[in-house]
C-alpha positions in Angstrom: 0.1 -0.4 0.0 1.4 2.9 -1.3 2.0 6.5 1.3 -1.0 8.1 0.0 -3.3 5.1 -0.1 -2.4 4.8 3.7 -3.5 8.1 4.3 -6.0 7.7 2.3 -7.2 5.7 4.4 -7.2 7.0 7.5 -8.2 10.5 6.4 -11.0 8.2 5.3 -11.6 6.4 9.2 -11.3 9.5 10.7 -13.3 11.0 8.9 -15.7 8.9 9.5 -15.3 8.6 13.6 -15.1 12.4 13.7 -14.6 12.6 17.5 -11.3 14.2 17.0 -12.8 16.7 15.6 -13.7 18.7 18.7 -11.7 16.8 21.3 -8.2 18.2 19.3 -9.4 21.6 18.1 -6.8 22.9 20.5 -3.9 21.3 21.4 -3.4 20.0 17.4 -3.0 21.2 14.4 -3.2 17.9 12.5 -6.6 17.1 13.2 -8.2 20.7 12.5 -6.6 19.8 9.2 -7.4 16.5 8.3 -11.0 17.9 9.0 -10.3 20.7 7.1 -8.9 18.8 4.2 -12.0 16.4 4.1 -14.5 18.9 4.0 -13.2 21.0 1.8 -12.8 17.5 -0.8 -16.7 16.0 0.5 -17.5 19.7 -0.7 -15.8 20.1 -4.3 -16.1 16.1 -4.9 -11.5 16.6 -5.7 -9.1 13.7 -4.9 -7.3 14.4 -2.2 -3.5 15.3 -3.1 -0.1 13.9 -2.2 0.3 17.7 -1.3 -3.2 17.8 0.9 -1.2 14.6 2.7 2.1 16.4 2.7 0.9 19.3 4.7 -0.6 17.4 6.7 2.0 15.2 8.4 3.9 17.7 8.4 1.3 18.8 11.8 2.0 15.7 13.8 4.9 16.3 16.2 3.8 12.6 17.8 2.7 13.8 21.2 1.4 10.3 21.0 -2.7 11.5 22.7 -4.4 10.1 19.8 -6.9 7.2 20.7 -6.2 5.5 18.6 -2.2 4.9 18.0 -2.9 3.7 14.6 -3.1 7.1 13.1 0.5 9.2 14.4 1.9 5.1 13.7 1.2 5.6 9.8 1.4 9.5 9.6 5.4 8.4 10.6 5.5 5.1 8.1 3.8 7.4 5.6 6.0 10.0 6.5 9.0 8.0 5.6 7.8 6.7 2.5 7.5 10.4 1.1 11.4 10.6 1.9 12.5 7.3 0.7 10.8 8.2 -2.4 12.2 12.7 -2.4 15.4 12.6 0.0 15.5 14.4 3.1 17.0 18.1 2.2 20.4 18.7 4.0 18.9 21.1 6.9 17.1 18.9 8.1 19.9 16.6 8.4 21.6 19.0 10.1 19.6 19.9 12.8 18.2 16.1 13.3 21.5 15.0 15.1 21.0 16.6 18.3 23.2 14.5 20.0 25.7 15.4 17.2 24.9 19.0 17.3 25.4 18.8 21.2 28.4 17.1 21.4 30.4 19.1 18.4 29.3 22.6 19.2 30.1 21.5 23.5 32.8 20.6 23.1 34.2 24.1 22.5 30.9 26.5 24.4 32.6 29.4 24.4 33.0 29.8 20.6 29.4 28.1 19.9 27.9 30.4 22.5 29.7 33.6 20.4 28.8 32.7 16.8 25.1 31.7 18.3 24.9 35.1 20.1 26.1 37.0 17.0 23.6 38.5 14.8 25.3 38.2 11.7 26.4 34.5 12.5 23.0 33.8 14.3 21.3 35.0 11.2 23.0 33.1 8.6 22.8 30.0 10.8 18.2 30.8 11.3 19.1 31.0 7.3 20.9 28.1 6.2 19.0 26.0 8.8 15.6 26.9 8.6 15.2 28.5 12.0 12.6 30.8 11.8 14.4 34.3 13.0 12.7 34.9 16.4 14.4 31.9 17.5 17.3 31.6 19.5 19.7 29.5 19.6 20.1 27.4 23.1 23.7 28.4 25.2 25.6 25.6 25.3 26.8 25.0 29.3 30.7 25.1 30.5 30.8 21.4 31.0 28.6 19.0 29.6 27.2 16.0 32.1 29.7 13.7 30.4 32.3 15.6 31.0 31.1 16.3 34.7 31.4 12.0 35.2 34.9 12.0 33.5 36.4 14.7 35.3 34.8 13.2 39.4 33.2 16.5 40.4 30.2 14.1 40.1 31.6 10.6 40.5 29.2 8.3 39.9 29.8 5.8 42.7 27.9 3.1 44.5 26.1 4.5 47.4 27.1 2.5 51.1 23.8 1.5 51.5 22.6 0.5 47.6 20.2 -2.2 47.2 19.2 -1.3 43.8 20.8 -0.1 40.4 20.1 2.2 38.2 21.4 2.5 34.3 20.9 5.8 34.2 19.7 6.6 30.2 20.6 10.4 30.5 19.1 11.5 26.7 20.4 14.4 24.8 19.2 16.8 26.9 20.7 15.6 30.3 24.4 14.8 28.5 24.4 18.4 26.8 22.7 21.2 27.0 20.9 20.9 30.7 23.6 18.7 32.7 22.0 20.2 36.0 19.2 17.7 35.6 21.8 14.9 34.6 23.9 16.1 38.4 20.9 16.7 40.3 19.4 12.9 38.7 22.7 11.2 39.7 22.9 13.2 43.6 19.2 12.3 43.9 19.9 8.6 43.3 22.5 8.1 45.0 21.3 9.7 48.0 18.3 7.4 48.4 20.9 4.8 48.3 20.5 3.4 44.7 23.8 2.3 42.7 24.0 4.7 39.5 25.7 3.6 36.1 25.6 5.3 32.6 25.6 3.3 30.1 27.4 4.0 26.4 23.9 5.6 25.3 23.4 7.5 21.7 20.3 10.1 20.9 16.6 8.1 21.3 15.9 8.3 17.4 13.1 10.2 18.7 14.2 13.7 15.9 14.8 11.8 13.4 12.0 9.8 13.6 9.8 12.6 13.6 11.3 13.7 10.6 11.0 10.2 8.7 14.9 9.1 8.6 14.3 6.2 9.3 17.4 4.4 9.1 19.3 6.9 11.2 16.4 6.3 14.0 16.6 2.9 13.6 20.5 3.1 14.2 20.4 4.6 17.1 17.9 3.2 18.5 19.2 -0.6 17.5 22.8 1.1 20.1 20.4 1.9 22.6 18.4 -1.1 22.4 22.0 -3.1 22.9 23.0 -0.9 25.5 20.0 -0.6 27.5 18.9 -4.6 27.6 22.7 -6.0 28.4 22.4 -3.7 31.1 18.6 -5.2 32.3 20.1 -8.4 32.2 22.6 -7.7 34.9 19.7 -6.8 37.4 19.3 -2.6 36.3 16.9 -0.9 36.0 16.3 1.9 33.0 15.2 4.8 34.3 14.9 8.1 32.0 14.7 12.2 33.8 13.4 13.2 29.7 9.6 12.0 29.2 10.5 11.7 25.1 13.0 9.4 25.7 10.8 7.3 27.9 8.2 7.5 25.5 10.6 6.4 22.9 12.0 3.5 25.1 8.9 2.6 26.9 5.7 2.9 24.5 7.1 3.4 20.6 9.6 0.5 20.8 7.1 -2.3 22.3 4.6 -1.3 19.4 4.0 -4.8 17.9 7.6 -7.0 19.7 4.9 -8.9 21.5 4.1 -10.4 17.9 7.8 -11.2 16.9 9.6 -14.4 16.4 12.1 -13.7 19.0 9.8 -13.2 21.8 6.9 -16.2 20.6 10.2 -18.2 20.5 11.6 -17.0 23.5 8.1 -18.3 25.6 7.4 -21.1 23.1 4.0 -19.1 21.4 3.7 -21.0 17.8 2.3 -19.4 15.5 -1.4 -20.8 16.2 -0.8 -21.0 19.6 -3.6 -18.3 20.4 -4.6 -19.3 24.0 -0.5 -18.6 25.6 -0.4 -15.6 23.4 -3.7 -15.2 25.3 -2.1 -15.4 28.7 0.9 -13.9 28.3 1.3 -10.0 30.3 2.1 -6.8 28.1 3.9 -5.3 31.3 5.3 -7.7 33.9 6.2 -4.3 35.7 3.0 -3.2 36.3 0.8 -5.8 35.5 -1.5 -5.0 32.8 -2.7 -7.3 30.3 -3.4 -6.8 27.1 -5.9 -4.5 26.1 -9.3 -6.0 24.2 -8.7 -3.8 21.2 -5.1 -4.9 21.2 -5.3 -8.4 22.0 -7.5 -8.5 18.8 -6.0 -6.4 16.9 -3.3 -8.5 17.2 -4.2 -11.7 16.7 -5.6 -10.6 13.3 -2.4 -10.0 12.3 0.3 -12.3 14.4 3.6 -11.0 13.3 5.7 -7.9 14.2 4.5 -5.1 12.0 6.2 -1.6 14.2 8.2 0.8 13.4 10.9 -1.0 15.1 10.0 -4.3 14.1 13.9 -4.7 11.8 15.3 -4.8 15.8 15.4 -8.0 18.0 11.5 -8.4 19.8 12.9 -9.8 22.9 15.0 -7.3 23.8 12.4 -4.3 22.7 10.6 -6.0 25.5 13.0 -6.3 27.4 13.7 -2.9 27.9 10.6 -1.3 27.8 9.3 -3.4 30.6 12.0 -2.3 32.6 12.1 1.4 32.3 10.9 4.0 34.6 10.5 7.7 34.5 12.2 9.3 37.0 10.1 10.6 39.1 7.6 7.6 38.3 11.3 5.2 40.0 11.5 7.9 43.1 7.9 8.0 44.1 8.0 3.9 43.6 10.8 5.0 46.6 8.7 6.7 48.2 5.6 4.4 48.6 7.8 1.8 49.5 8.7 3.8 52.5 12.4 3.8 50.7 12.4 7.9 49.7 14.8 10.1 52.0 12.4 12.7 52.3 14.2 15.4 54.7 13.9 18.0 52.2 14.0 21.4 53.4 11.9 24.7 52.8 12.0 26.1 49.5 9.3 29.1 49.5 7.8 29.1 46.3 4.5 28.8 44.5 4.9 26.7 40.7 3.4 26.3 38.3 4.1 22.6 36.6 3.5 21.5 33.4 4.0 17.8 32.4 4.0 17.0 28.9 3.4 14.9 26.6 5.5 12.3 26.5 4.8 12.1 30.5 1.2 11.9 30.2 1.6 9.1 27.5 3.0 6.8 29.9 0.5 6.2 32.1 1.6 6.8 35.6 0.2 9.5 36.4 2.3 12.6 37.6 4.8 11.2 39.8 6.2 14.3 40.1 3.8 16.4 41.6 3.1 13.5 44.3 7.0 13.9 44.9 6.8 18.0 44.6 4.4 17.9 47.8 6.6 16.6 50.0 8.8 19.6 49.9 8.1 22.4 53.1 7.3 25.3 51.6 6.5 24.8 48.1 3.0 25.2 46.1 2.0 23.4 43.2 0.1 23.9 40.6 -0.2 21.9 37.8 -2.1 22.2 34.8 -3.2 19.0 33.2 -4.9 18.5 30.3 -5.3 17.2 26.1 -6.2 20.4 25.5 -2.6 21.9 26.8 0.4 20.9 24.6 3.2 23.4 24.0 3.8 22.9 21.3 7.5 23.1 20.3 7.6 18.8 19.6 11.8 19.2 19.9 13.0 20.6 17.0 9.8 20.7 15.4 9.6 24.4 16.5 12.1 26.1 15.5 11.7 25.7 12.2 10.6 28.3 10.4 8.0 26.3 8.4 6.8 24.7 11.5 6.8 28.2 14.3 3.5 29.8 13.8 1.7 26.2 14.5 4.0 25.7 17.4 3.0 29.4 19.1 -0.6 28.6 17.6 -0.2 25.2 19.6 0.9 26.7 22.6 -1.5 29.5 23.6 -4.4 27.5 25.4 -1.0 26.1 28.1 0.7 29.7 27.3 -2.7 31.5 29.5 -3.0 29.2 31.6 0.5 29.6 32.9 0.0 33.8 32.3 -2.9 33.7 34.8 -0.9 31.7 37.3 1.3 34.3 37.3 4.1 31.4 39.4 7.4 32.4 41.1 8.6 30.0 38.6 7.7 27.0 36.1 8.6 23.8 36.3 8.8 20.7 33.5 10.8 18.1 32.2 10.9 18.1 29.1 13.3 20.2 27.2 11.6 21.3 24.0 9.0 22.5 26.4 11.7 24.5 28.3 12.8 25.9 25.5 9.2 27.1 24.3 8.8 28.4 27.6 11.5 30.4 27.6 10.9 32.0 24.5 7.2 32.6 25.0 7.2 33.5 28.7 9.1 35.2 31.0 9.5 32.8 34.0 12.7 30.8 35.1 12.0 27.1 34.2 13.8 24.3 35.6 13.2 20.6 35.7 11.1 18.9 38.7 14.2 17.0 39.6 16.7 20.5 40.5 13.8 21.7 42.9 14.5 18.7 44.4 18.0 18.7 44.9 17.5 22.4 46.2 15.3 20.5 48.7 17.7 18.7 49.9 21.1 20.7 49.6 18.4 23.3 51.9 18.0 20.7 54.5 21.9 19.8 54.5 22.3 23.9 54.9 20.2 24.3 57.4 21.4 21.3 59.6 24.7 22.1 59.4 
């Protein structure tokens, strides 16, 4: 089935259902465009064109909030086919390598920041890379997280009281752009008796996936899969401080993996072994079972047809089912009575935005629960599917997507301004940059506030 045929099929399905016409009026640009295209073509009697479809898929930021997971999957598959057919512009190839940019530019932060701030060189870079003129490049820190771990400033060691082991997947954001997040994550895990291991890792693959660069996405995901699967086999839990990385590892990587040859062989499931298949838990960690929809859909196909189907299905399940968001992991420790809750007072009124990719992990709002333990801290949590920052990582920086990005963010930004907090919190780097672009508030990761609360207690006790 061609990309055009696949998209026409889903446009017709969505138009027939029609429930997302009102549900996603504000928090999404793709569905309003889908219904606009459908209504116009129905009225004119003309066929939906390839240009219509390209315009449609360029508006999907894979936030994960669609009620039907096949919709964004089909959009990304179609985008991949279009890229394979027409190629990827050089400017996109340059900015989708988020890790490479961070590693190279971060190696000489003083020089990089000079060129990014200088009006002439900044303008040339924006023009060459297709970055909107109003967007500012994020500054590079003097020292990356990887450098801190190497030079012993913040050594990764085994605490004397360690009873748990974590493989920390820091992601590009903590490794190269906001290393204070990575440092805080390591310190807090160690403070709570957790041995921290930082495995060799690359970008989670979401930026190239969004751009339709499937080969690069698979290359990056495959490398991480081997490293993380080995860590799990050695008894480590995987923890992510970036919700997009967590979404990629826990949700996207696992799609279809239970129907892979490797997974079925490991569990002794033959092609016709329907009863055994129905009894296999889909998430051993949480005890959830295959949903009725997913079960019927999977049994109809009985094969792995997901985006990452070329990668080992057994490893994909192993990694996905042993990956935790950092807030989720710490909240679990608290529920087990193992979290050090000796927080000092932090007098501040904060607005916290839980990102789309955190919401779609189905773990609730762990940071809101954790921050409620900090004396003096008042948290207003901004929740609901109508709220999206619109950044979508590098997409929000693009000249062609900038206006859509701002439009998607309007409802959320209005809510933040109405709250008028002392500080704005979010665990997503894309959201952080968007808030820096659109508001005057200082933006932090919740884990940075927790570290500050620990430090405040330490100072007051000494």
